N, C-alpha and C positions, 0 to 999 in steps of 0.2 A: 443599490446594485440591483440590476435588473437579474431575477432569476427565477425559475419555476421549481415548484417542489410539492412532493407527496409525501406526507407524514402520517404515521398511524397514532404517534403519541406526541403531545406537546413536548418541544424541546427547551431546556433551560434558557435562560435570558443570557445574553452576551455581555453583561455588565462586568464579569469578572476580568474579559480581554484588557481593559484599559488599566484597571487596578493590578492584575497579574503583571502585565509587561512593566509598568512601572517599578514593581517590587522585586523583580527579578534581576540580579545582577548580571552583567554580559559574562558569559562563559568563553573561555578560550577554546576552540575547536582541536581537540586533541584526540588523535586516532590511533586505536590498538587494534592489532589483528590478533584473533583468537582462532582457536582449532576446538571444533566440537566433533564428539563423537558420532559417528553416522554409520549404525552397524558395524562392519569390518573395514569401512571408509573413514574420511574424515572431511567435514564441512568448514571451509575456511570462511571467517566472517570478518568483518569490520565494526569496531565497536566506539562509539562515542558516548562518555560517562561523564556526569557532573561533578566537579570536585566534592570531596568529602565521603561520609562512610554510608549514606544513605541510610533507611531504604528509598530507592527511586522508583517510581513508574518507569516501565520500559516499554518500547515501540519495536516490534520486530517490522523492518522495513525491507519490501520485496522489490526488487527490481524488475524493469520491464525486459522484452525479448533481446535489447540491445546489450544485456549483461551489465554487470556493477562497475567494474573499473572501466577508466579512460584509456586513451592512447599511451599516455606516461603517468598516470595515478591510479590508486587503488579504488578510487570512489569517483564517478562521474560529478561533474558539477551540478547537475541537476538534483541529484541526491545529496550530495553535501549541503547544497542550499536549503533543502528540508531539514537535514539533520542539524542544522544551526537553529533554525525556527524551533525545532522540537526541543533542543537542549537548552535554549534560552527560557523555555516554559519549564523547565525542570526535569525532563525525561532523560533516561537513558536510551540510546538507539543502537539497535543491533541490526547490521546488514548482512544476511548470509549471502554468499556467492555462488548462486547454484550452478552457474556454467564453469566458471574457473575452478571449482573445486573438483569438477568432472573433466577437466582439460579441454574444455569445449569453449569455441568463440561464440559471437553473437547467434541468435536462433530465429531472427525474424524471418529470415528466407527459406528456412527448413519446413519442407511440407509436414504436417501433424503427424502421417503416418511415418515418417522417418526420423521423428524427434526422439533423442534418447532421454530427454527430459521435460515430461509433461506436467502442467498446471496441476491436473487433477491427482498425479501418482508422486513424482520424485519432489516436486516444491512443495507440495503438503508433507511429505516425509521431511524435508529441510525445516519447515515450519514446526514440526513435534519435535525434532532434535534441538532446535533452536530452544523451545519452551523447557524441555528436559535440562538443558545446560544453564538456561537462565534460573529456575528455582533452586539451582545449588549454590548460586551466588550469595554471598552475605549481604550485597548492596541492592538486591531486587526486592522490591515490593511485589510479594506473590500475587496479591490479589489484585495487580494493576499492571498487567501484561496485556499489551493490545497490537492489534495488527494493522498495517497500513501497507497497501500494495498499489503498483502503476502497471495499467494494461495487462502483460500477462503474469505479473506478480499479483494484480487486483483478482485476475481469474483464479489465481492459488487462494487467494483470501475468500473467495465466494464458495470454493470447494471446503475449505478448512472450517468455515463455520456452519456447514450443514449439520442438522441433527443426526443425519445418518453417519457422520465422521466423527461422532463424538468419542473421543479415545479413551479406554479405560486408565484409570489412574492419573488422568489430567484434572488435579483439583489444586486451587479453584481454576475454572475455565478462564477463557481471555475476558478481558474485562468489555473490550468492544473492538470493533473491525472497520476499516474505511478502504473504499475501492475506488481509485481513481480510473476512469474510463476502460472498465473490464469488457472483454468479449462476453455477452450474455446471452448469446444465442443457443448453446447448449444447455445452460443452466436453466433457461425460460422454458424449454421444452421438457425437462425434467421434475417441472413442480418445486422449485427451489425455495427453500425458507432458511431461516438462521436462528440459530440457537444463542446468540450473543447480540447485543446491538450493533446494527452494521449501516453504514452510510455510504452511499454511493455517489459519486460526482463525475458527471460528464458534460462535455458541450452538445449543443443541441445540433451542430452542424459536423460533428464528428463523423468522418465517414471512412475511418479506420475500423473502429467497433460501430455498435449500433445502438442508438439512443432508443428506438422503437422497442427492441428487443429486452433493454435494461427497464424500462417502463413496464412492459408486460411481466418482467420476472418479479418486479416488486409489487405489481398489482396483485399478482397471482399468490404471492404470499401472505396476503391480508387476511388477518384472523387465526392464522395459523403458525405465527413466528415470533420471535422475539422483535422488539422495535426495529423497525426499518423504514429508511428513509432516502430519496431520491432528490438530488438537486440536479437540474437541468439549465446550463448557462445560454441564455441565447446568443447566436451569433458566435459561440466559442467551438474551436476545432480541438482534435486530439492534441494533447500535450499543451493544454492553454495554462496549464500552472508553471510552465518554463519561463524563466525570466529571458528577456531580450532574444527572441526566437521570432524572427519574422514568419508570416504566414506563407507557405510554399507546397507546391504539390511534390509528391516523392515519387510517382510513377516514372519509369524509366532510369531511375537512378540503379546503380548496382550495389549500392552500399548495404553489407549484410546485417548492420545494425538497425536498419530501418524498415518499416513495413514495405510492402510491394505495390500497396496502393493508396489512394486517398492524400490528405493534406496534414501538415503539421504545423503549429503556430501557436505562440504565447497569447494571452488575453489579459492585460495588467488588471482590469476588474475583475474578471473570474478568479485570477490569481490570488487577489487580496482578499477576495471573499471567501476563497476555499481555505486559505490559511486560518480566518477567524473560525470557520465551521470547523475544521479539524481540530483546532486548540480546544473549542468547547467541547467536541464529542469526547476527546480523551479526557476532559475535565469532570466528565459525569460521575 
């Protein structure tokens, strides 16, 4: 697999993947809707959980600007696909619905200053509410709660793991974090660093997000951060991890669930490699 990476500490070998996959029995994908207290409001979320009593490692999975739900289903296929991968590896997966819980539709075309749900504010609050709910569940392995996010959800992950946003009473902290093609431009200018191991995955040709800004952000964190790593996939575009998504331009479309510029397209090689890296990062 062609990829370029910057790593500040050596990663564990990938040898667990083959043996782990063989050992894990296939899990039926059973979806549960849960309601999570969020101040005076309620955060709706979808939960996939392995069979049994646990305790299980848990991944809080954060949707992008298009929202969590599809046209006729509570979870879009792209997130259900990842939930299946994570469930097979023995993880429970909690998907908070940041937009639907606030009776909002997709936010991709809403200007930043007009948004009611910001990555650095409301979505971070959703992350913390999810954590507080999870640690009260008897099936949760409290020391193995991790974050995964895509695009706007990945930007929320970057905010949530900053040392400045260490929340009082959050013990133990998140185990690890993974960000797929976030918008790094603001974080790069703020001297971003992470308090938990953080993996960033992005395509070199991503013209929705900014690979150079993400490199700058990770480079700038060197020496004053927990383990951080960026993997840049040559030839890959935004949404490279989506299955069966032909490369196409999105400028000129009116779909509120899509960004207003750039290209989207799956990349089978990058997708397969990212699945291995995500599994390895969560097994740390």
